[in-house]
Biopython code that builds the backbone (N, CA, C, O; Angstrom):
import numpy as np
from Bio.PDB.StructureBuilder import StructureBuilder

atoms = [
    (1, "MET", "N", (107.426, 106.419, 89.811)),
    (1, "MET", "CA", (106.272, 107.176, 89.359)),
    (1, "MET", "C", (105.700, 107.993, 90.528)),
    (1, "MET", "O", (105.548, 109.210, 90.416)),
    (2, "TRP", "N", (105.388, 107.336, 91.635)),
    (2, "TRP", "CA", (104.814, 108.055, 92.775)),
    (2, "TRP", "C", (105.895, 108.263, 93.805)),
    (2, "TRP", "O", (106.548, 107.317, 94.245)),
    (3, "GLY", "N", (106.078, 109.514, 94.185)),
    (3, "GLY", "CA", (107.085, 109.838, 95.158)),
    (3, "GLY", "C", (106.539, 109.861, 96.559)),
    (3, "GLY", "O", (105.387, 109.504, 96.806)),
    (4, "ASP", "N", (107.393, 110.290, 97.481)),
    (4, "ASP", "CA", (106.966, 110.406, 98.872)),
    (4, "ASP", "C", (106.102, 111.621, 99.113)),
    (4, "ASP", "O", (105.405, 111.705, 100.124)),
    (5, "ASP", "N", (106.145, 112.554, 98.197)),
    (5, "ASP", "CA", (105.357, 113.789, 98.296)),
    (5, "ASP", "C", (103.876, 113.473, 98.081)),
    (5, "ASP", "O", (103.505, 112.989, 97.012)),
    (6, "ARG", "N", (103.035, 113.734, 99.064)),
    (6, "ARG", "CA", (101.611, 113.423, 98.984)),
    (6, "ARG", "C", (100.912, 114.158, 97.849)),
    (6, "ARG", "O", (99.918, 113.661, 97.320)),
    (7, "GLU", "N", (101.404, 115.320, 97.466)),
    (7, "GLU", "CA", (100.783, 116.047, 96.370)),
    (7, "GLU", "C", (100.906, 115.285, 95.051)),
    (7, "GLU", "O", (100.062, 115.426, 94.166)),
    (8, "ALA", "N", (101.934, 114.498, 94.928)),
    (8, "ALA", "CA", (102.147, 113.714, 93.693)),
    (8, "ALA", "C", (101.087, 112.621, 93.564)),
    (8, "ALA", "O", (100.828, 112.142, 92.460)),
    (9, "ASP", "N", (100.477, 112.224, 94.672)),
    (9, "ASP", "CA", (99.467, 111.168, 94.664)),
    (9, "ASP", "C", (98.093, 111.665, 94.220)),
    (9, "ASP", "O", (97.180, 110.858, 94.049)),
    (10, "VAL", "N", (97.927, 112.955, 94.033)),
    (10, "VAL", "CA", (96.650, 113.541, 93.659)),
    (10, "VAL", "C", (96.499, 113.479, 92.157)),
    (10, "VAL", "O", (97.275, 114.088, 91.422)),
    (11, "ILE", "N", (95.491, 112.736, 91.695)),
    (11, "ILE", "CA", (95.174, 112.645, 90.277)),
    (11, "ILE", "C", (93.660, 112.477, 90.186)),
    (11, "ILE", "O", (93.056, 111.730, 90.955)),
    (12, "ASP", "N", (93.064, 113.184, 89.237)),
    (12, "ASP", "CA", (91.619, 113.068, 89.111)),
    (12, "ASP", "C", (91.244, 111.810, 88.343)),
    (12, "ASP", "O", (92.070, 111.244, 87.626)),
    (13, "GLU", "N", (90.009, 111.377, 88.493)),
    (13, "GLU", "CA", (89.555, 110.125, 87.900)),
    (13, "GLU", "C", (89.668, 110.118, 86.386)),
    (13, "GLU", "O", (90.009, 109.091, 85.799)),
    (14, "THR", "N", (89.387, 111.245, 85.745)),
    (14, "THR", "CA", (89.470, 111.322, 84.284)),
    (14, "THR", "C", (90.873, 111.106, 83.793)),
    (14, "THR", "O", (91.100, 110.339, 82.857)),
    (15, "SER", "N", (91.837, 111.789, 84.427)),
    (15, "SER", "CA", (93.244, 111.635, 84.018)),
    (15, "SER", "C", (93.757, 110.227, 84.263)),
    (15, "SER", "O", (94.493, 109.678, 83.443)),
    (16, "LEU", "N", (93.368, 109.635, 85.401)),
    (16, "LEU", "CA", (93.792, 108.285, 85.712)),
    (16, "LEU", "C", (93.207, 107.296, 84.699)),
    (16, "LEU", "O", (93.894, 106.370, 84.269)),
    (17, "ARG", "N", (91.970, 107.485, 84.326)),
    (17, "ARG", "CA", (91.303, 106.623, 83.306)),
    (17, "ARG", "C", (92.060, 106.712, 81.971)),
    (17, "ARG", "O", (92.356, 105.693, 81.346)),
    (18, "GLU", "N", (92.363, 107.932, 81.550)),
    (18, "GLU", "CA", (93.089, 108.125, 80.295)),
    (18, "GLU", "C", (94.453, 107.496, 80.320)),
    (18, "GLU", "O", (94.856, 106.873, 79.338)),
    (19, "LEU", "N", (95.192, 107.635, 81.426)),
    (19, "LEU", "CA", (96.506, 107.026, 81.557)),
    (19, "LEU", "C", (96.435, 105.511, 81.497)),
    (19, "LEU", "O", (97.238, 104.868, 80.821)),
    (20, "ALA", "N", (95.480, 104.954, 82.199)),
    (20, "ALA", "CA", (95.342, 103.497, 82.209)),
    (20, "ALA", "C", (94.988, 102.951, 80.827)),
    (20, "ALA", "O", (95.576, 101.963, 80.387)),
    (21, "LEU", "N", (94.055, 103.567, 80.153)),
    (21, "LEU", "CA", (93.623, 103.072, 78.850)),
    (21, "LEU", "C", (94.679, 103.296, 77.779)),
    (21, "LEU", "O", (94.655, 102.621, 76.750)),
    (22, "ALA", "N", (95.590, 104.209, 77.988)),
    (22, "ALA", "CA", (96.673, 104.453, 77.044)),
    (22, "ALA", "C", (97.860, 103.515, 77.290)),
    (22, "ALA", "O", (98.777, 103.443, 76.472)),
    (23, "SER", "N", (97.838, 102.804, 78.408)),
    (23, "SER", "CA", (98.921, 101.905, 78.770)),
    (23, "SER", "C", (99.057, 100.747, 77.805)),
    (23, "SER", "O", (98.060, 100.147, 77.405)),
    (24, "ALA", "N", (100.277, 100.433, 77.431)),
    (24, "ALA", "CA", (100.525, 99.292, 76.530)),
    (24, "ALA", "C", (100.079, 97.987, 77.160)),
    (24, "ALA", "O", (99.599, 97.092, 76.465)),
    (25, "THR", "N", (100.233, 97.873, 78.470)),
    (25, "THR", "CA", (99.827, 96.661, 79.181)),
    (25, "THR", "C", (98.325, 96.438, 79.076)),
    (25, "THR", "O", (97.869, 95.320, 78.836)),
    (26, "ILE", "N", (97.571, 97.498, 79.254)),
    (26, "ILE", "CA", (96.102, 97.393, 79.166)),
    (26, "ILE", "C", (95.671, 97.092, 77.735)),
    (26, "ILE", "O", (94.778, 96.278, 77.502)),
    (27, "THR", "N", (96.316, 97.760, 76.780)),
    (27, "THR", "CA", (95.984, 97.538, 75.370)),
    (27, "THR", "C", (96.234, 96.076, 74.993)),
    (27, "THR", "O", (95.420, 95.466, 74.300)),
    (28, "GLU", "N", (97.329, 95.529, 75.436)),
    (28, "GLU", "CA", (97.625, 94.109, 75.140)),
    (28, "GLU", "C", (96.651, 93.172, 75.847)),
    (28, "GLU", "O", (96.224, 92.169, 75.275)),
    (29, "ALA", "N", (96.301, 93.499, 77.089)),
    (29, "ALA", "CA", (95.396, 92.629, 77.863)),
    (29, "ALA", "C", (93.986, 92.637, 77.254)),
    (29, "ALA", "O", (93.286, 91.625, 77.306)),
    (30, "LEU", "N", (93.569, 93.761, 76.682)),
    (30, "LEU", "CA", (92.254, 93.836, 76.067)),
    (30, "LEU", "C", (92.196, 93.003, 74.778)),
    (30, "LEU", "O", (91.175, 92.381, 74.483)),
    (31, "ALA", "N", (93.265, 92.996, 74.038)),
    (31, "ALA", "CA", (93.404, 92.193, 72.822)),
    (31, "ALA", "C", (92.161, 92.255, 71.937)),
    (31, "ALA", "O", (91.673, 91.224, 71.473)),
    (32, "GLY", "N", (91.654, 93.459, 71.708)),
    (32, "GLY", "CA", (90.519, 93.644, 70.785)),
    (32, "GLY", "C", (89.158, 93.408, 71.406)),
    (32, "GLY", "O", (88.142, 93.562, 70.727)),
    (33, "ARG", "N", (89.106, 93.034, 72.695)),
    (33, "ARG", "CA", (87.802, 92.828, 73.333)),
    (33, "ARG", "C", (87.108, 94.156, 73.578)),
    (33, "ARG", "O", (87.764, 95.179, 73.771)),
    (34, "ALA", "N", (85.794, 94.141, 73.572)),
    (34, "ALA", "CA", (85.014, 95.354, 73.793)),
    (34, "ALA", "C", (84.899, 95.636, 75.298)),
    (34, "ALA", "O", (84.547, 94.751, 76.079)),
    (35, "MET", "N", (85.197, 96.867, 75.688)),
    (35, "MET", "CA", (85.001, 97.261, 77.087)),
    (35, "MET", "C", (83.531, 97.548, 77.340)),
    (35, "MET", "O", (82.868, 98.199, 76.533)),
    (36, "THR", "N", (83.028, 97.061, 78.462)),
    (36, "THR", "CA", (81.649, 97.355, 78.818)),
    (36, "THR", "C", (81.575, 98.401, 79.905)),
    (36, "THR", "O", (80.587, 99.125, 80.025)),
    (37, "ARG", "N", (82.663, 98.476, 80.718)),
    (37, "ARG", "CA", (82.659, 99.430, 81.815)),
    (37, "ARG", "C", (84.084, 99.675, 82.298)),
    (37, "ARG", "O", (84.914, 98.766, 82.279)),
    (38, "VAL", "N", (84.363, 100.879, 82.724)),
    (38, "VAL", "CA", (85.653, 101.220, 83.334)),
    (38, "VAL", "C", (85.325, 101.819, 84.694)),
    (38, "VAL", "O", (84.602, 102.811, 84.786)),
    (39, "ILE", "N", (85.860, 101.210, 85.748)),
    (39, "ILE", "CA", (85.613, 101.674, 87.118)),
    (39, "ILE", "C", (86.899, 102.301, 87.626)),
    (39, "ILE", "O", (87.952, 101.664, 87.635)),
    (40, "VAL", "N", (86.806, 103.550, 88.048)),
    (40, "VAL", "CA", (87.992, 104.297, 88.501)),
    (40, "VAL", "C", (87.789, 104.740, 89.938)),
    (40, "VAL", "O", (86.766, 105.337, 90.275)),
    (41, "ARG", "N", (88.758, 104.447, 90.773)),
    (41, "ARG", "CA", (88.795, 104.942, 92.144)),
    (41, "ARG", "C", (90.175, 105.541, 92.346)),
    (41, "ARG", "O", (91.105, 104.863, 92.784)),
    (42, "ALA", "N", (90.293, 106.820, 92.021)),
    (42, "ALA", "CA", (91.564, 107.509, 92.113)),
    (42, "ALA", "C", (92.024, 107.536, 93.591)),
    (42, "ALA", "O", (91.179, 107.610, 94.484)),
    (43, "PRO", "N", (93.282, 107.482, 93.854)),
    (43, "PRO", "CA", (94.391, 107.569, 92.923)),
    (43, "PRO", "C", (95.013, 106.229, 92.527)),
    (43, "PRO", "O", (96.057, 106.224, 91.876)),
    (44, "ARG", "N", (94.408, 105.086, 92.898)),
    (44, "ARG", "CA", (95.140, 103.839, 92.686)),
    (44, "ARG", "C", (94.464, 102.752, 91.897)),
    (44, "ARG", "O", (95.136, 101.808, 91.482)),
    (45, "LEU", "N", (93.175, 102.831, 91.665)),
    (45, "LEU", "CA", (92.475, 101.677, 91.094)),
    (45, "LEU", "C", (91.765, 102.007, 89.801)),
    (45, "LEU", "O", (91.028, 102.990, 89.721)),
    (46, "VAL", "N", (91.986, 101.184, 88.789)),
    (46, "VAL", "CA", (91.223, 101.239, 87.542)),
    (46, "VAL", "C", (90.886, 99.811, 87.163)),
    (46, "VAL", "O", (91.783, 98.998, 86.938)),
    (47, "ASN", "N", (89.603, 99.500, 87.091)),
    (47, "ASN", "CA", (89.142, 98.184, 86.649)),
    (47, "ASN", "C", (88.515, 98.334, 85.304)),
    (47, "ASN", "O", (87.689, 99.223, 85.097)),
    (48, "VAL", "N", (88.899, 97.459, 84.356)),
    (48, "VAL", "CA", (88.336, 97.495, 83.023)),
    (48, "VAL", "C", (87.522, 96.206, 82.860)),
    (48, "VAL", "O", (88.064, 95.106, 82.968)),
    (49, "VAL", "N", (86.243, 96.348, 82.605)),
    (49, "VAL", "CA", (85.333, 95.210, 82.460)),
    (49, "VAL", "C", (85.084, 95.029, 80.962)),
    (49, "VAL", "O", (84.750, 95.977, 80.252)),
    (50, "THR", "N", (85.259, 93.769, 80.495)),
    (50, "THR", "CA", (85.041, 93.467, 79.092)),
    (50, "THR", "C", (83.954, 92.458, 78.897)),
    (50, "THR", "O", (83.528, 91.801, 79.847)),
    (51, "GLU", "N", (83.492, 92.324, 77.654)),
    (51, "GLU", "CA", (82.561, 91.271, 77.337)),
    (51, "GLU", "C", (83.291, 89.960, 77.357)),
    (51, "GLU", "O", (84.508, 89.921, 77.175)),
    (52, "ARG", "N", (82.589, 88.911, 77.569)),
    (52, "ARG", "CA", (83.232, 87.567, 77.583)),
    (52, "ARG", "C", (83.531, 87.100, 76.194)),
    (52, "ARG", "O", (84.065, 86.006, 76.012)),
]
sb = StructureBuilder()
sb.init_structure("model")
sb.init_model(0)
sb.init_chain("A")
sb.init_seg("    ")
for serial, (resi, resn, name, xyz) in enumerate(atoms, 1):
    if name == "N":
        sb.init_residue(resn, " ", resi, " ")
    sb.init_atom(name, np.array(xyz, "f"), 0.0, 1.0, " ", f" {name:<3s}", serial, name[0])
structure = sb.get_structure()
């Protein structure tokens, strides 16, 4: 996914958030739980906070 080219590592927070939330892994992990917050620190981190 990420190459050696530094330009490939540039992604804005909105795009990264959309990619993460569209991921099958995230969808399965959420398992119907309500998200309370999504924290994005591009280009590498997306935290999804859910209700207990």
